[in-house]
C-alpha positions as CSV (number, residue, x, y, z in Angstrom):
1,M,-3.7,-24.0,19.0
2,S,-5.3,-21.3,21.0
3,K,-8.9,-19.8,20.4
4,A,-7.1,-16.3,19.9
5,K,-4.7,-17.8,17.2
6,T,-7.4,-19.6,15.6
7,N,-9.3,-16.4,15.0
8,N,-6.4,-14.7,13.8
9,G,-6.1,-17.3,11.3
10,V,-9.4,-17.3,10.3
11,K,-9.5,-13.4,9.9
12,R,-6.6,-13.5,7.6
13,I,-8.1,-16.1,5.6
14,V,-11.2,-14.0,4.9
15,D,-9.0,-10.9,4.4
16,A,-7.3,-12.6,1.8
17,A,-10.3,-13.8,0.1
18,M,-11.8,-10.3,0.4
19,T,-8.9,-9.2,-1.3
20,V,-8.6,-11.6,-4.4
21,L,-12.7,-10.7,-4.5
22,L,-12.0,-7.2,-4.8
23,L,-9.6,-7.5,-7.2
24,C,-11.8,-9.4,-9.1
25,L,-14.9,-6.9,-8.6
26,I,-12.9,-3.9,-9.9
27,A,-12.2,-6.1,-13.0
28,Y,-15.6,-5.7,-14.5
29,Q,-14.5,-6.1,-18.0
30,V,-13.0,-9.4,-17.2
31,T,-16.0,-11.1,-15.1
32,G,-18.8,-9.4,-16.7
33,E,-22.2,-8.0,-15.2
34,A,-23.5,-11.4,-13.7
35,A,-20.4,-12.7,-12.4
36,H,-20.0,-9.2,-11.2
37,E,-23.2,-9.0,-9.1
38,W,-22.5,-12.6,-7.6
39,L,-18.8,-11.9,-6.9
40,G,-20.4,-8.9,-5.2
41,I,-22.7,-11.0,-3.1
42,A,-19.9,-13.3,-1.8
43,M,-17.9,-10.2,-0.6
44,T,-20.9,-8.8,1.2
45,V,-21.1,-12.4,2.9
46,L,-17.5,-12.3,4.0
47,V,-17.7,-8.4,4.8
48,I,-20.5,-9.7,7.5
49,I,-18.4,-12.4,8.6
50,H,-15.5,-10.4,9.4
51,Q,-17.4,-8.0,11.4
52,I,-18.5,-11.1,13.4
53,L,-15.0,-12.2,13.8
54,N,-14.2,-8.4,14.8
55,R,-16.9,-8.1,17.7
56,I,-14.5,-8.4,20.4
57,W,-12.9,-5.0,18.6
58,Y,-16.1,-3.6,18.3
59,G,-16.4,-4.2,22.3
60,A,-13.4,-2.3,23.0
61,L,-14.0,1.0,20.7
62,F,-14.8,2.9,23.8
63,K,-12.3,1.4,26.3
64,G,-8.9,2.1,26.8
65,K,-6.7,4.7,25.6
66,Y,-6.1,5.9,22.1
67,N,-2.8,6.1,20.8
68,P,-2.2,7.5,17.1
69,Y,-2.0,3.9,15.6
70,R,-5.2,2.9,17.4
71,A,-7.0,6.0,16.4
72,L,-6.1,5.8,12.6
73,T,-7.2,2.2,12.4
74,T,-10.4,2.8,14.0
75,I,-11.3,5.5,11.7
76,L,-10.3,3.3,8.7
77,N,-11.9,0.4,9.7
78,I,-15.1,2.6,10.2
79,L,-15.0,4.4,6.9
80,L,-14.1,0.9,5.1
81,L,-17.1,-0.4,6.5
82,L,-19.5,2.2,5.4
83,S,-17.6,2.2,1.9
84,F,-18.7,-1.3,1.9
85,A,-22.2,-1.2,3.0
86,L,-22.8,1.8,0.6
87,T,-21.3,-0.2,-2.6
88,A,-23.3,-3.2,-1.6
89,F,-26.7,-1.3,-1.0
90,C,-25.8,0.4,-4.6
91,G,-25.1,-2.6,-6.4
92,M,-28.4,-4.7,-5.2
93,S,-30.3,-1.6,-5.8
94,M,-29.5,-1.9,-9.6
95,S,-29.0,-5.7,-9.7
96,G,-30.2,-7.7,-12.7
97,H,-28.8,-11.1,-11.8
98,A,-28.0,-11.7,-8.2
99,V,-30.8,-10.1,-6.3
100,P,-33.3,-8.5,-9.1
101,F,-35.9,-8.4,-6.5
102,L,-34.1,-5.5,-4.8
103,Y,-33.9,-3.3,-8.2
104,G,-34.9,-0.1,-7.6
105,M,-34.6,0.5,-3.9
106,A,-33.3,3.9,-4.5
107,P,-33.3,5.9,-7.9
108,V,-30.8,4.1,-10.3
109,S,-29.4,7.4,-11.8
110,F,-28.3,8.1,-8.3
111,V,-26.8,4.5,-7.0
112,R,-24.9,4.1,-10.2
113,R,-22.9,6.9,-9.8
114,M,-22.6,6.3,-6.1
115,H,-21.5,2.7,-6.6
116,L,-18.9,3.7,-8.7
117,S,-17.3,6.2,-6.6
118,M,-17.9,3.9,-3.2
119,S,-16.4,0.5,-4.8
120,H,-13.2,2.6,-5.7
121,W,-13.0,4.0,-2.2
122,S,-13.4,0.6,-1.0
123,F,-10.4,-0.4,-3.1
124,V,-8.1,2.5,-1.7
125,L,-9.4,1.9,1.8
126,M,-8.8,-1.7,1.7
127,G,-5.6,-1.1,0.4
128,L,-4.8,1.3,3.3
129,H,-6.2,-1.5,5.5
130,L,-3.9,-4.2,4.6
131,G,-0.7,-1.8,4.5
132,L,-1.5,-0.8,8.3
133,H,-1.1,-4.3,9.2
134,I,2.0,-5.0,7.2
135,P,4.5,-4.3,10.2
136,A,2.7,-6.6,12.6
137,M,2.9,-9.4,9.9
138,T,6.5,-8.8,9.1
139,A,7.6,-8.5,12.7
140,G,9.8,-11.6,12.6
141,L,12.0,-9.8,10.2
142,Q,12.9,-7.2,13.0
143,K,16.3,-8.6,13.9
144,K,17.2,-8.7,9.8
145,G,17.4,-4.9,9.4
146,R,19.3,-5.3,6.0
147,I,16.7,-7.5,4.6
148,K,13.7,-5.4,6.0
149,T,14.9,-2.2,4.4
150,I,15.6,-4.0,0.8
151,L,12.1,-5.2,1.2
152,A,10.6,-1.9,2.0
153,V,12.4,-0.1,-0.6
154,I,11.0,-2.7,-3.4
155,F,7.6,-2.3,-1.8
156,T,7.8,1.6,-2.2
157,G,9.1,1.0,-5.6
158,I,5.9,-1.1,-6.7
159,G,3.9,1.4,-4.7
160,G,4.9,4.3,-6.8
161,I,4.3,2.2,-10.1
162,G,1.0,1.4,-8.5
163,L,0.3,5.3,-8.0
164,W,1.4,5.9,-11.7
165,L,-1.5,3.5,-12.7
166,F,-3.9,5.2,-10.5
167,L,-3.6,8.1,-11.9
168,R,-3.1,7.0,-15.6
169,N,-6.3,4.8,-15.2
170,G,-8.4,7.9,-14.0
171,M,-9.2,6.6,-10.5
172,P,-9.5,9.9,-8.9
173,D,-12.5,10.7,-11.5
174,Y,-14.3,7.9,-9.9
175,L,-13.6,8.3,-6.5
176,F,-14.9,12.2,-6.5
177,F,-17.7,11.6,-8.8
178,R,-16.6,13.6,-11.7
179,V,-17.6,10.9,-14.4
180,P,-20.9,8.9,-14.2
181,F,-19.6,5.6,-16.0
182,A,-16.2,3.7,-15.7
183,F,-14.2,3.7,-18.7
184,L,-13.2,0.2,-19.2
185,D,-10.5,-1.2,-21.7
186,Y,-12.1,-4.6,-23.2
187,E,-9.4,-5.1,-25.7
188,K,-6.8,-5.6,-22.9
189,A,-5.8,-9.2,-21.6
190,G,-7.9,-10.1,-18.4
191,W,-4.5,-11.2,-16.6
192,L,-2.9,-7.8,-17.6
193,I,-5.9,-6.0,-15.8
194,I,-5.9,-8.1,-12.8
195,L,-2.2,-7.5,-12.6
196,E,-2.6,-3.9,-12.9
197,N,-5.4,-3.7,-10.6
198,L,-3.1,-5.6,-7.9
199,I,-0.1,-3.2,-8.7
200,M,-2.6,-0.2,-8.0
201,L,-3.7,-1.9,-4.8
202,L,-0.2,-1.7,-3.8
203,F,-0.4,2.0,-4.0
204,P,-2.5,2.8,-1.0
205,A,-1.1,-0.3,1.0
206,C,2.3,1.2,0.7
207,A,0.9,4.4,2.2
208,G,-0.6,2.5,4.9
209,F,2.6,0.6,5.6
210,W,4.3,4.2,6.1
211,L,1.4,5.7,8.0
212,S,1.4,2.5,10.2
213,I,5.2,3.0,11.0
214,L,5.0,6.7,11.6
215,C,2.0,6.5,13.9
216,R,3.9,3.9,15.8
217,K,7.1,6.1,16.1
218,A,4.8,8.9,17.3
219,G,2.9,6.8,20.0
220,R,6.7,5.6,21.2
221,T,7.6,9.3,21.3
222,R,4.5,10.1,23.3
223,R,5.3,7.6,25.9
224,S,8.8,8.5,26.3
225,V,8.5,12.3,27.0
């Protein structure tokens, strides 16, 4: 196996682990405060590992031409990294279990609201990030047009349910600093909370999937003109 294939395999494992951790981190009422903080530390470590694995990508940032797909993925990756960094910084600034010695790095009243917003932006951007890579991961289905169409319709339908849950659970309020605290349901079963979070994640993933297709088509059209 080539080094590039090995690296890509490790990247996918790290991406999968980050996705699982993200679903658990959003489910604060399931994990509790102490586990939430340690999961946050684990996520921070995985983000750092992910950046190391992507060092070649960073080295090529100012090289070559930018088609619509490359421009979109570059902007999204930078925004995702910033949101992760702000989420981690704010979380550590009010830590009482994992890194209590960092408590108070910034005013708690500020970092509490910032952490709430940035964690949910990380959730949305991570979904978009995953969705942008779905066409490449399913490239093997290119010759099976009917199967690919059926899967796209099912995926879009689930994404629509995710949008409904996204709005019902007040996610836009967290994204745009409309509320100072998260309103969590501690009576709901833990498995149902994580399932709903997964379906909500599929909403931005679905959006990223269609954006990827549109950008690739735009790039092909531009080359043919």
